[in-house]
N, C-alpha and C positions, 0 to 999 in steps of 0.2 A: 667534448660532448657538450649538450645544451646546459646552459647556465640558468638556473632558477632565480628569479629574484629573492631578496632576502627574506621577505615575509613568507615564501613559499618553502623555505627550508624544511620546516616540520613535515611538510607534505612529501618533500623529496625523500626525507629519511624514513618515513611510513613506507613508502612505495620500495625503497631499498630493502627494508625490513621484510615486508611481506610479499614482495614480488608483484607481478602484472595483475595477478588475480584480484588485487586489492584495488586496483583501478577499475576492474569490471565491477566488483562489489560497491565502489564508490558511485558509479554510474547508476547501478540498480537503486541505490540508496537515494539518489537525487531522483530517480523517477517515482520511488515510492513516496519520497516527501513532496513531490510536485503533485501527484495524484491525491494526496491526502489534503493538501492546501486548496486544490481544485474543488475538491468535494465539500471542503468547509465552506468555500465562497458560494458554490452551487447552492448548498443547503440555506446558508444565512440570507443570500440576495435572491438568487433565481427562483429557488423553490417555494418561498414563501409568496412571491409574486404570482407564479403558476398556480399556486393552490388558491388564492384569491380569485384569479380569474376563472378557474374552474368553479369555485363556489358562486360566483356571479353568474356565469354560463347556466348552471344547473337551476339556479333560483328563477333565472329570467324565463325558464320552459313553463309552458303552459299545463303540459302533462307531467305529473310526477308519481302517479299511482299505477299506471300500466305496466305489464310485464315489460314490454318494450323500452319504457321509460327507466325502469329499475335495472335492465341489463345495460343500457346506454350509461346509466350512473356507475355501474360496476366497471365497465370497460374504460370509461374516462379515468375512474381512481386507479384502475390498475396501469393504465398507459404511463399516468404521472408518476405514480410510485416506481415503475420499471425504468424511467429516466434517473431516479434517484439510486436506483440499485445497478445502474449499467456498467460502472468500472469495477465492481467487484470481483468478477472473474479474471480481470488483468492484475489487480491488488493481489489475489490469492496466488496467482502464478509467479508475480515476482517475488512474493514472501516465501514462497516453497522452493524458489530457484537459489535463495541467499545461503541457507547452508550447505546445498549442493556445490555452490561456487567455493564456499569455504573448505569443504572437503578436498575440492580439486586443487585448492591452493595448498593445503598441507601435503597432499600426495605429491605434487610437484616439487615442493620444498623438501619433501624428504628424500626423493629421487636426487636432488641437487646435494644433500648432505651425504647421502650413501656414495656418491659420485666422487665429491671432493675427498672424502675420507679414503674411499679405494685408489685415489692417485697419490694421497700423500704417504709417506714412508713411515711416519710417526703416527700412530692411532691416538690422537689426544683426545680424552674424555670431555674437556673444556669445549672443544671445537664442535664436538657432536653435540652437547648440551646446548650451545648458542644455536645451533643449527636447527635443533628440535624447536626451541623455543621460537626463532623464526619461521618456522613450518606451521606452528599452531596459530601464529596471528591471524591468517586468514579464516580459520575456523571460528575463532573468537569474535571476529568482525561480522562474519557471515550469520552467526547466531544471535548478536547483538541487534542487528538489521532485522532478522526475522522476528525476533520477540517484540520489538518496536511496531513492527508493521501488524504482527498479529493483534497487539493491543488496539489499533486504529481500525482493523477490521472487525473485531469484535465489538467496540463501540460504534462504528458505522452501521453494523447489523442491528444493533440495538436501536438506533435512531430510525432506521428504515422501518421496523416493525411498530414503533411507537408512532412515527408519522403515517404510517399505513391505517393504524387504528384510528387517530385523530382525524384523518381525512374523511373516512367513513362516518365517524360521528358527527364531522360538521356538516357532511352532505345531508345526513338524516335531520340533524337540527336546522338546517336551512329551511326545510319543509315546515317544521314546527313554528318557526320565526314568521314565515310567510301566512301560515294560518291563523296567526294570532292577531 
């Protein structure tokens, strides 16, 4: 079989202990982490530049008081906030998949435990206990990834609400600064 490098031995043992579902959970965890890092980067760099450009574009307009100008300001702000909110459905989907994948790993692990017990003539309690422990590892992993993902989603939703309010406040203040 394929020989892992020495530094990957713990990963090899983890995959052996939890099965193929752990590999899928690892891929989902990497996707969640990558999306979290992308959102952090977007918020810290791209969002602030886009917000400044929108404020400049709004301040450069000559008409700020008409219904169409206020509607345009609202549409521009909503479009910018929608870009900040864009990956939330995908993140929620991936986080919701984690416990289900963990449960799948547990079910497949328990099936293999009962299968091996039915083939052996001596029904050893120790072998069953080891098999059950190995079968629950994917569930624990899936739940851990889901909890971390939920914490990130909660924080991102808080940031989106705060930034939405700040953007509308800054657009309103841009008019006051121009009038003064």
